[in-house]
Backbone as CSV, one residue per row, in Angstrom:
resi,resn,N_x,N_y,N_z,CA_x,CA_y,CA_z,C_x,C_y,C_z
1,MET,15.444,-13.172,25.861,15.656,-13.911,27.045,17.165,-14.150,27.230
2,LEU,17.570,-14.195,28.431,18.993,-14.435,28.735,19.420,-15.835,28.357
3,ALA,20.502,-15.947,27.556,21.043,-17.209,27.140,22.050,-17.679,28.211
4,LEU,21.777,-18.876,28.780,22.659,-19.417,29.786,23.295,-20.684,29.298
5,SER,24.556,-20.882,29.666,25.232,-22.110,29.348,24.838,-23.168,30.389
6,THR,25.115,-24.432,30.033,24.814,-25.535,30.928,25.524,-25.323,32.253
7,ASN,26.775,-24.879,32.241,27.519,-24.635,33.467,26.853,-23.537,34.335
8,ALA,26.386,-22.457,33.692,25.750,-21.373,34.427,24.464,-21.856,35.064
9,ILE,23.651,-22.657,34.321,22.418,-23.172,34.818,22.651,-24.064,36.017
10,THR,23.606,-25.019,35.844,23.869,-25.963,36.968,24.435,-25.277,38.190
11,ALA,25.269,-24.303,38.006,25.839,-23.538,39.116,24.720,-22.808,39.900
12,ALA,23.810,-22.161,39.098,22.695,-21.443,39.737,21.796,-22.381,40.438
13,LEU,21.477,-23.557,39.837,20.612,-24.539,40.514,21.272,-25.017,41.783
14,GLN,22.607,-25.221,41.764,23.275,-25.685,42.967,23.164,-24.680,44.073
15,ARG,23.427,-23.397,43.752,23.354,-22.351,44.780,21.905,-22.259,45.345
16,ILE,20.934,-22.363,44.503,19.535,-22.338,44.949,19.230,-23.533,45.828
17,ALA,19.609,-24.706,45.384,19.315,-25.945,46.138,19.983,-25.918,47.507
18,GLU,21.192,-25.407,47.562,21.963,-25.361,48.837,21.548,-24.154,49.697
19,LYS,20.672,-23.291,49.136,20.243,-22.098,49.861,21.482,-21.257,50.210
20,SER,22.389,-21.156,49.248,23.616,-20.393,49.450,23.300,-18.927,49.668
21,PRO,24.080,-18.213,50.480,23.865,-16.807,50.671,24.130,-15.998,49.381
22,LYS,24.939,-16.567,48.503,25.287,-15.926,47.231,24.345,-16.440,46.183
23,GLN,23.142,-15.845,46.056,22.149,-16.263,45.115,22.447,-15.694,43.692
24,PRO,21.959,-16.342,42.654,22.149,-15.831,41.275,21.456,-14.459,41.109
25,SER,21.883,-13.772,40.057,21.292,-12.463,39.781,19.821,-12.613,39.380
26,ASP,19.113,-11.464,39.422,17.711,-11.444,39.045,17.477,-11.953,37.657
27,ALA,18.387,-11.619,36.719,18.236,-12.040,35.345,18.314,-13.596,35.253
28,VAL,19.251,-14.194,35.992,19.382,-15.641,36.004,18.135,-16.283,36.618
29,ILE,17.697,-15.702,37.730,16.476,-16.187,38.424,15.307,-16.174,37.450
30,ASN,15.145,-15.046,36.716,14.013,-14.923,35.752,14.129,-15.948,34.640
31,ALA,15.342,-16.182,34.158,15.558,-17.194,33.115,15.218,-18.624,33.616
32,LEU,15.640,-18.951,34.866,15.303,-20.221,35.404,13.807,-20.392,35.640
33,LEU,13.143,-19.289,36.083,11.744,-19.355,36.262,11.013,-19.579,34.939
34,ALA,11.468,-18.875,33.889,10.876,-19.034,32.527,11.033,-20.417,32.016
35,ARG,12.165,-21.034,32.328,12.401,-22.438,31.868,11.802,-23.466,32.785
36,GLU,11.110,-22.991,33.824,10.441,-23.857,34.802,11.450,-24.807,35.483
37,LEU,12.658,-24.273,35.754,13.640,-25.089,36.505,13.591,-24.789,37.978
38,ILE,13.022,-23.659,38.344,12.880,-23.311,39.772,11.453,-22.781,39.964
39,HIS,11.028,-22.758,41.227,9.784,-22.143,41.590,9.910,-21.450,42.970
40,ARG,9.036,-20.482,43.192,9.100,-19.755,44.430,8.323,-20.573,45.517
41,VAL,9.023,-20.691,46.649,8.401,-21.267,47.856,8.566,-20.295,49.005
42,GLY,7.447,-19.625,49.295,7.546,-18.613,50.360,8.376,-17.445,49.823
43,ARG,9.455,-17.118,50.567,10.338,-16.060,50.133,11.624,-16.530,49.455
44,HIS,11.733,-17.809,49.230,12.946,-18.305,48.544,12.528,-19.178,47.364
45,PHE,13.548,-19.629,46.625,13.348,-20.451,45.434,13.853,-21.874,45.709
46,GLU,13.212,-22.853,45.013,13.694,-24.221,45.058,13.633,-24.798,43.655
47,PRO,14.457,-25.767,43.359,14.427,-26.391,42.057,13.099,-27.189,41.912
48,THR,12.547,-27.170,40.759,11.355,-27.991,40.433,11.820,-29.373,40.127
49,GLU,10.859,-30.244,39.861,11.195,-31.623,39.410,12.098,-31.541,38.195
50,PHE,11.795,-30.633,37.249,12.588,-30.510,36.017,13.951,-29.970,36.336
51,GLY,14.040,-29.028,37.270,15.293,-28.494,37.683,16.205,-29.503,38.307
52,ARG,15.692,-30.336,39.191,16.460,-31.428,39.783,16.919,-32.401,38.743
53,ALA,16.026,-32.727,37.786,16.423,-33.706,36.773,17.505,-33.111,35.835
54,TYR,17.417,-31.827,35.522,18.409,-31.130,34.722,19.762,-31.218,35.441
55,PHE,19.809,-30.883,36.702,20.968,-30.884,37.501,21.587,-32.254,37.531
56,ARG,20.776,-33.332,37.822,21.293,-34.678,37.824,21.883,-35.100,36.490
57,HIS,21.159,-34.724,35.408,21.599,-35.105,34.046,22.926,-34.397,33.732
58,ALA,23.095,-33.187,34.130,24.317,-32.440,33.845,25.548,-33.041,34.519
59,TYR,25.346,-33.739,35.624,26.469,-34.281,36.374,26.585,-35.801,36.308
60,THR,25.860,-36.448,35.399,26.022,-37.889,35.262,27.317,-38.180,34.569
61,VAL,27.891,-39.281,34.847,29.127,-39.713,34.236,28.757,-40.338,32.892
62,ARG,29.312,-39.782,31.836,29.049,-40.340,30.535,30.163,-41.322,30.098
63,PRO,29.763,-42.378,29.492,30.784,-43.357,29.049,31.710,-42.702,28.022
64,SER,32.939,-43.130,28.035,33.901,-42.523,27.119,34.263,-43.443,25.961
65,TRP,33.211,-44.084,25.418,33.480,-44.974,24.275,33.287,-44.275,23.009
C-alpha cells in the first residue's frame, strides 16, 4: 500500500473537500479509500467522518510547552 505522509494526506483531503479541479492521483485516492478517509458519492469523492476528523486534528494548534 502507498505510504503517505500527514502532509500528503491533509493536502489530498483538502483538494477533495474543496472539489478542486486538481484531484489527487489514483494511487492516493485508493490509499485514502483503504484508510476509510474518503468515500464515493455519485461520481466524486467526499471526506468521511474519519477523514474530516483527521483533517481537523492535523491543523489544530498544539501548545508549545
